C-alpha positions in Angstrom: 146.7 99.1 -113.1 149.7 98.3 -115.1 151.0 96.0 -112.3 147.7 94.1 -112.1 147.7 93.5 -115.8 151.3 92.2 -115.8 150.4 89.7 -113.0 147.3 88.5 -114.7 149.2 87.9 -117.9 151.7 85.6 -116.0 148.9 83.4 -114.6 147.8 81.6 -117.8 151.5 80.8 -118.5 151.9 79.2 -115.1 148.7 77.2 -115.5 149.8 76.0 -118.9 153.1 74.8 -117.5 151.4 72.9 -114.6 148.9 71.2 -116.9 151.6 70.3 -119.3 153.6 68.7 -116.5 150.6 66.6 -115.2 149.8 65.5 -118.7 153.4 64.4 -119.2 153.3 62.5 -116.0 150.2 60.6 -117.1 151.9 59.6 -120.3 155.0 58.3 -118.5 153.1 56.5 -115.8 154.5 55.2 -112.5 154.1 58.6 -110.8 156.1 60.5 -113.3 158.9 57.9 -113.7 159.7 57.7 -117.5 158.7 54.3 -119.0 162.2 54.0 -120.5 163.8 53.7 -117.1 161.4 50.8 -116.2 162.2 49.0 -119.4 165.9 49.4 -118.7 165.5 47.9 -115.3 163.7 44.9 -116.8 166.3 44.3 -119.5 169.2 43.6 -117.2 171.2 40.5 -118.5 170.4 37.2 -116.9 173.3 35.6 -115.0 174.6 32.4 -116.5 175.1 29.5 -114.1 176.1 25.9 -113.8 173.7 23.9 -111.5 174.8 20.6 -110.0 173.8 18.3 -107.2 176.0 16.9 -104.5 175.5 14.1 -102.0 177.2 13.2 -98.7 176.7 10.1 -96.6 177.9 9.3 -93.1 177.3 6.0 -91.3 176.5 6.3 -87.6 175.8 3.8 -84.8 172.4 4.4 -83.1 172.6 5.4 -79.5 168.9 5.5 -78.6 166.0 3.1 -79.0 162.3 3.8 -78.9 160.2 0.7 -78.0 156.4 0.6 -78.3 154.9 -1.9 -75.9 151.9 -2.5 -73.6 148.9 -4.7 -73.0 146.0 -5.9 -75.1 143.2 -7.5 -73.1 140.0 -9.1 -74.4 137.0 -10.0 -72.1 133.3 -10.5 -72.5 132.8 -7.7 -69.9 134.2 -4.3 -70.5 134.8 -3.6 -66.8 136.7 -6.8 -66.4 138.8 -6.0 -69.5 139.6 -2.5 -68.2 140.5 -3.8 -64.8 142.9 -6.5 -66.0 144.5 -4.1 -68.5 145.0 -1.5 -65.8 146.5 -4.0 -63.4 148.9 -5.4 -66.0 149.9 -2.0 -67.2 150.7 -0.8 -63.7 153.0 -3.9 -63.3 154.6 -3.2 -66.7 155.3 0.5 -65.8 156.8 -0.5 -62.5 159.1 -3.0 -64.3 160.3 -0.3 -66.7 161.1 2.1 -63.9 163.0 -0.7 -62.0 165.1 -1.1 -65.1 166.2 2.5 -65.1 163.5 4.1 -67.4 162.6 7.5 -66.0 159.0 8.8 -66.0 159.8 11.4 -68.7 161.0 8.7 -71.0 157.6 7.0 -71.0 154.7 8.3 -73.2 151.3 6.9 -73.8 150.7 6.6 -77.5 147.6 4.4 -77.6 144.6 3.8 -75.4 141.8 2.2 -77.2 138.6 0.3 -76.4 137.0 -1.6 -79.2 133.8 -3.7 -79.4 134.2 -7.3 -80.5 131.3 -8.7 -82.5 130.3 -12.1 -84.0 130.1 -11.1 -87.6 128.9 -14.6 -88.7 125.6 -14.3 -86.7 122.6 -12.3 -87.6 122.7 -8.8 -86.1 126.4 -9.2 -85.3 125.9 -9.5 -81.5 128.6 -8.1 -79.1 130.7 -10.9 -77.8 133.3 -8.9 -75.9 135.5 -5.9 -75.5 139.2 -5.3 -76.3 141.3 -2.8 -74.3 144.6 -1.8 -75.8 147.1 0.4 -73.8 150.5 1.1 -75.4 153.4 3.3 -74.3 156.5 4.5 -76.2 159.6 4.0 -74.1 162.9 5.8 -74.8 165.8 3.5 -73.8 169.4 4.6 -73.5 172.1 3.2 -73.4 171.5 0.6 -76.1 172.6 -2.3 -73.9 169.5 -1.9 -71.8 167.0 -2.5 -74.6 166.8 -6.3 -74.3 166.5 -6.2 -70.5 163.7 -3.5 -70.7 161.7 -5.5 -73.2 162.0 -8.8 -71.3 161.1 -7.1 -67.9 158.0 -5.6 -69.4 156.9 -9.0 -71.0 157.5 -10.8 -67.7 155.1 -8.4 -66.0 152.3 -8.9 -68.5 153.1 -6.9 -71.7 151.7 -8.9 -74.6 152.1 -6.3 -77.3 155.6 -5.3 -78.4 155.0 -3.5 -81.7 158.3 -2.3 -82.8 161.8 -1.0 -81.9 163.1 2.1 -83.6 166.8 3.0 -83.4 167.9 6.6 -83.7 170.9 8.9 -83.1 170.0 11.5 -80.4 172.6 14.1 -81.5 172.8 14.3 -85.3 174.7 17.6 -85.5 178.2 16.1 -86.0 177.2 13.5 -88.7 175.1 16.1 -90.5 178.1 18.5 -90.7 180.3 15.7 -92.0 177.7 14.7 -94.6 177.2 18.4 -95.6 180.9 18.9 -96.2 181.0 15.8 -98.4 178.0 17.0 -100.4 179.6 20.4 -101.0 182.9 18.9 -102.2 181.0 16.4 -104.4 179.0 19.3 -106.0 182.2 21.4 -106.5 184.0 18.6 -108.3 181.1 18.1 -110.7 180.8 21.8 -111.4 184.6 22.1 -112.1 184.4 19.2 -114.5 181.4 20.7 -116.4 183.1 24.1 -116.6 186.2 22.6 -118.0 184.3 20.4 -120.5 182.3 23.4 -121.8 185.2 25.8 -121.8 184.0 28.4 -119.3 185.3 29.8 -116.0 183.6 28.8 -112.7 182.7 31.4 -110.2 181.3 31.2 -106.7 178.0 29.7 -105.7 174.9 31.8 -106.4 172.2 29.6 -104.8 172.3 26.6 -102.5 169.5 24.3 -101.4 169.7 21.4 -99.0 167.7 18.3 -98.0 168.9 16.0 -95.2 167.6 12.7 -94.0 168.3 10.2 -91.3 165.5 7.6 -91.5 164.9 5.7 -88.3 165.6 2.0 -88.3 162.4 0.2 -87.3 162.5 -3.4 -86.3 158.9 -4.9 -86.4 158.4 -7.2 -83.4 155.4 -9.5 -82.8 154.5 -10.0 -79.2 155.8 -13.6 -79.3 159.3 -12.2 -80.1 160.1 -11.6 -76.4 158.1 -14.5 -75.0 161.0 -17.0 -74.5 162.7 -14.7 -71.9 159.5 -14.5 -69.9 159.3 -18.3 -69.9 162.9 -18.7 -68.7 164.5 -18.9 -72.1 167.2 -16.8 -73.7 167.0 -13.0 -73.5 165.6 -11.0 -76.5 168.4 -10.3 -78.9 168.2 -6.8 -80.4 170.9 -5.6 -82.8 170.9 -1.8 -83.7 173.3 -2.2 -86.7 174.2 1.0 -88.5 172.2 4.0 -89.7 173.1 6.6 -92.4 172.9 10.4 -92.4 172.4 11.7 -95.9 172.7 15.3 -97.2 171.7 16.3 -100.7 172.6 19.7 -102.1 171.7 21.6 -105.2 174.2 24.4 -106.0 174.2 26.9 -108.8 177.7 28.4 -109.6 178.2 31.5 -111.6 179.9 31.2 -115.0 182.7 33.7 -115.4 
């Protein structure tokens, strides 16, 4: 009996300890993690930085052209308009391939049939149909652009919407522009650090935007017409394009 009494007297003490521990955990929150430790983690000092922007620009000569061209036929009868458009487009595509444009460099970008109405008359009666069929042609090397346009026009292309010049491989100019932008940002940061009397550390964050806008040349369908009539060839000048990289860099203050 004495042993049972001693064991029973221990039980209330154990229960009291357990209840006390649970109650303490509820007070501290976060599964028993003391609130003071959370506050200490939130009160770490904010890192001081100098934030600057840098820009790099590299001029490049376009090596690829994208030409959008095709046929636009209007007839009173839809079937007749489609037939003529198909015949002329077949001839245009054949001319492109004869001038070295591969099948995978030709992509249809527009095929549209629209109703033509007389908006001046009551009821706006239908007076015809317009069929538009345009393809985007990738031309490389650049010295073939004029010949490709003139050959297409000679075979019936009466819509030459635009010519866009691009650089097919932009990796090298992008790397050069990026290097310029980093150097430009570093010079600014060093000057600011010197003027404000602080030491400049390494970069903490870096963000980049890069652009190389295409160079479109709007062309009306009459632009290439002289060559088809035996005149001079269509003159197309690619000029220069520019690769631009803009960086925002935050440097640590020492």
